[in-house]
C-alpha positions as CSV (number, residue, x, y, z in Angstrom):
1,X,3.8,-4.0,-20.7
2,X,6.7,-6.5,-20.8
3,X,7.0,-8.6,-17.6
4,X,10.6,-7.6,-17.5
5,X,9.5,-4.1,-16.6
6,X,8.5,-5.4,-13.1
7,X,10.9,-6.0,-10.3
8,X,8.9,-9.1,-9.2
9,X,6.7,-10.2,-12.0
10,X,6.0,-13.5,-10.1
11,X,3.7,-11.5,-7.8
12,X,1.4,-10.7,-10.7
13,X,-0.7,-12.8,-13.0
14,X,-1.1,-11.5,-16.6
15,X,-4.4,-11.9,-18.3
16,X,-3.1,-14.1,-21.1
17,X,-1.4,-16.4,-18.6
18,X,-4.6,-16.8,-16.6
19,X,-6.8,-17.3,-19.7
20,X,-4.7,-20.4,-20.5
21,X,-5.2,-21.9,-17.0
22,X,-8.9,-21.4,-16.3
23,X,-9.4,-25.2,-16.0
24,X,-6.4,-25.8,-13.8
25,X,-7.7,-27.4,-10.5
26,X,-4.6,-26.1,-8.6
27,X,-5.6,-22.5,-9.2
28,X,-8.4,-20.7,-7.3
29,X,-9.4,-17.4,-8.8
30,X,-10.9,-15.0,-6.2
31,X,-13.2,-12.1,-7.2
32,X,-12.8,-9.3,-4.6
33,X,-15.6,-7.1,-5.9
34,X,-18.9,-6.7,-4.0
35,X,-21.3,-9.6,-4.4
36,X,-23.7,-7.8,-6.8
37,X,-20.9,-7.1,-9.2
38,X,-19.8,-10.8,-9.0
39,X,-23.3,-12.0,-9.7
40,X,-23.6,-9.8,-12.8
41,X,-20.4,-11.3,-14.4
42,X,-17.0,-12.6,-13.3
43,X,-14.1,-14.7,-14.6
44,X,-15.2,-18.4,-15.1
45,X,-14.4,-20.5,-12.0
46,X,-13.9,-17.5,-9.7
47,X,-15.3,-17.5,-6.2
48,X,-16.6,-14.4,-4.5
49,X,-15.0,-13.0,-1.4
50,X,-18.4,-11.5,-0.6
51,X,-18.6,-8.6,1.7
52,X,-15.3,-9.4,3.4
53,X,-13.2,-7.0,1.3
54,X,-10.9,-6.2,4.2
55,X,-11.0,-9.6,5.8
56,X,-11.3,-8.1,9.2
57,X,-12.1,-9.5,12.6
58,X,-15.7,-8.6,13.2
59,X,-15.1,-8.0,16.9
60,X,-12.1,-5.8,16.4
61,X,-12.5,-4.2,13.0
62,X,-9.0,-2.7,12.8
63,X,-7.5,-6.2,12.9
64,X,-7.3,-9.0,10.4
65,X,-9.4,-12.1,11.0
66,X,-7.9,-14.4,13.7
67,X,-6.4,-17.8,12.7
68,X,-9.4,-19.9,13.4
69,X,-11.8,-17.7,11.5
70,X,-9.4,-17.2,8.6
71,X,-9.0,-21.0,8.3
72,X,-12.7,-21.4,8.1
73,X,-13.2,-18.5,5.7
74,X,-10.4,-19.4,3.2
75,X,-11.3,-23.1,3.5
76,X,-14.9,-22.3,2.5
77,X,-13.6,-20.6,-0.6
78,X,-11.6,-23.6,-1.6
79,X,-8.3,-22.1,-0.8
80,X,-6.1,-24.9,0.5
81,X,-2.5,-25.0,1.6
82,X,-1.2,-25.9,-1.9
83,X,-3.6,-23.7,-3.9
84,X,-2.3,-21.0,-6.2
85,X,-4.6,-18.0,-5.6
86,X,-5.2,-15.3,-8.2
87,X,-7.0,-12.3,-6.8
88,X,-8.7,-9.6,-9.0
89,X,-11.3,-6.9,-8.9
90,X,-12.8,-4.0,-11.0
91,X,-10.9,-1.1,-9.3
92,X,-7.2,-0.5,-9.1
93,X,-6.7,-3.6,-7.0
94,X,-6.8,-2.4,-3.3
95,X,-9.0,-5.3,-2.2
96,X,-7.1,-7.8,-4.3
97,X,-3.8,-6.5,-2.8
98,X,-5.4,-6.7,0.6
99,X,-6.2,-10.4,0.0
100,X,-2.6,-10.9,-1.3
101,X,-1.2,-9.4,1.9
102,X,-3.5,-11.3,4.3
103,X,-2.6,-14.6,2.6
104,X,1.1,-13.7,2.9
105,X,0.7,-12.8,6.5
106,X,-0.8,-16.2,7.2
107,X,2.1,-17.9,5.5
108,X,0.4,-18.6,2.1
109,X,2.8,-17.1,-0.5
110,X,1.3,-18.9,-3.5
111,X,-0.8,-15.9,-4.5
112,X,-0.8,-13.4,-7.4
113,X,-2.8,-10.2,-8.2
114,X,-4.3,-10.1,-11.7
115,X,-2.5,-7.2,-13.4
116,X,-5.2,-4.9,-14.8
117,X,-7.9,-6.9,-13.0
118,X,-11.5,-7.2,-14.3
119,X,-11.3,-4.1,-16.5
120,X,-8.4,-5.4,-18.6
121,X,-9.9,-8.9,-18.7
122,X,-13.2,-7.5,-20.0
123,X,-11.5,-5.0,-22.4
124,X,-9.6,-7.9,-24.0
125,X,-12.8,-9.8,-24.6
126,X,-11.8,-12.8,-22.4
127,X,-14.5,-15.3,-21.2
128,X,-16.9,-14.3,-18.5
129,X,-19.9,-15.9,-16.8
130,X,-22.6,-15.2,-14.3
131,X,-22.6,-18.8,-12.9
132,X,-21.3,-18.8,-9.2
133,X,-18.5,-21.2,-8.6
134,X,-19.0,-23.9,-6.0
135,X,-15.5,-25.3,-5.1
136,X,-15.0,-28.1,-2.7
137,X,-14.0,-27.1,0.8
138,X,-10.2,-27.1,1.4
139,X,-7.9,-27.2,4.4
140,X,-6.2,-23.9,5.0
141,X,-3.5,-23.9,7.7
142,X,-2.8,-20.4,9.1
143,X,0.9,-19.7,9.8
144,X,1.1,-16.1,11.0
145,X,4.2,-14.1,10.1
146,X,4.5,-11.3,12.8
147,X,7.2,-9.6,10.8
148,X,4.6,-8.3,8.3
149,X,2.8,-6.3,11.0
150,X,3.9,-3.5,13.2
151,X,2.1,-2.8,16.5
152,X,1.0,0.7,17.4
153,X,3.5,1.3,20.2
154,X,6.4,0.1,17.9
155,X,5.3,2.4,15.1
156,X,5.1,5.3,17.6
157,X,8.7,4.6,18.6
158,X,9.7,4.7,14.9
159,X,8.5,8.2,14.4
160,X,11.4,10.5,13.4
161,X,13.9,7.5,13.6
162,X,16.7,7.8,11.1
163,X,16.4,5.4,8.2
164,X,12.7,5.0,8.7
165,X,9.8,6.1,6.5
166,X,6.1,6.0,7.4
167,X,4.2,5.9,4.2
168,X,0.5,7.0,4.3
169,X,-1.2,5.5,1.3
170,X,-4.7,6.8,1.9
171,X,-6.4,9.7,0.0
172,X,-5.2,13.3,0.4
173,X,-8.4,14.1,2.3
174,X,-7.8,11.4,4.8
175,X,-4.2,12.4,5.2
176,X,-5.2,16.1,5.9
177,X,-8.1,15.1,8.2
178,X,-10.8,16.5,5.9
179,X,-12.3,13.0,5.6
180,X,-12.3,11.1,8.9
181,X,-14.2,8.1,7.4
182,X,-16.2,8.0,10.6
183,X,-13.1,7.7,12.9
184,X,-13.0,9.7,16.1
185,X,-9.8,11.5,15.0
186,X,-8.6,12.6,11.6
187,X,-5.2,13.4,10.1
188,X,-2.0,11.4,9.9
189,X,0.9,10.0,11.9
190,X,3.5,12.8,12.6
191,X,6.2,12.8,10.0
192,X,4.3,10.4,7.6
193,X,4.8,11.1,3.9
194,X,1.7,10.9,1.7
195,X,1.5,9.0,-1.6
196,X,-1.9,7.5,-2.4
197,X,-1.8,3.9,-3.5
198,X,-3.5,4.9,-6.8
199,X,-0.2,6.7,-7.8
200,X,1.4,3.4,-8.6
201,X,-1.2,2.3,-11.1
202,X,-1.4,3.4,-14.7
203,X,-3.6,6.5,-15.2
204,X,-5.1,5.1,-18.5
205,X,-7.9,3.3,-16.8
206,X,-6.5,-0.2,-17.4
207,X,-5.8,-0.8,-13.7
208,X,-2.3,-2.2,-14.6
209,X,0.6,-1.5,-12.3
210,X,3.3,1.0,-13.4
211,X,6.7,-0.3,-14.4
212,X,9.4,-0.8,-11.7
213,X,11.3,2.2,-13.1
214,X,8.2,4.5,-12.8
215,X,7.4,3.1,-9.3
216,X,11.0,3.7,-8.0
217,X,11.1,7.2,-9.4
218,X,7.7,8.1,-7.8
219,X,8.7,6.6,-4.5
220,X,12.1,8.3,-4.5
221,X,10.5,11.7,-4.9
222,X,8.8,11.0,-1.6
223,X,12.0,9.8,0.1
224,X,10.9,6.2,0.0
225,X,14.0,4.3,-1.1
226,X,15.2,0.7,-0.8
227,X,17.6,1.4,2.0
228,X,14.9,2.8,4.2
229,X,12.8,0.8,6.7
230,X,9.3,1.5,5.3
231,X,6.1,1.2,7.3
232,X,2.8,1.6,5.4
233,X,-0.5,2.9,6.7
């Protein structure tokens, strides 16, 4: 797919681009798959995010790690204030995208998601290794951006508000309440539209994101358009 088919290609790293920069000390590749998958094989130089796929606060699991903890965690992975981060995984990038979002929330916008992730990298015959990377510790300075988060009471106030869309990206079973995933209550926020995150990824198994045109069309069918204030769940 041509980069021009994306509205913001700078948010993605293509496999050929990354393959040419594996030895760049200013880039830190982060493998977001479980540790056992990382130990079997990964992109050379990649560090493992370990079991912290959602990068949650262990005391309040619905929240992202607090600043002090996030600084320690990212610093231990070799992610510094000037590091360009490239996140990838073997699924359709939910964990890699989560890392992208958390870094942006903490003011670190130098981050890309590998388009196609591990599956495309492997299918193209690009280099792999089973040697864990041991990067030097870096200094990560958290700078939270509250505009990227909406609190529960504010979201409740947005329900039914004109010009606002609440977009539920979970599975259909979670949306209907058939699968509670261990939560006390199932279902969805009143008025929320459902469109699973997988719907914006190519169905051919490559894990690559659909073009901007396809994404806009899919979103528009659900009433999710640029002029709306969109909240995701």
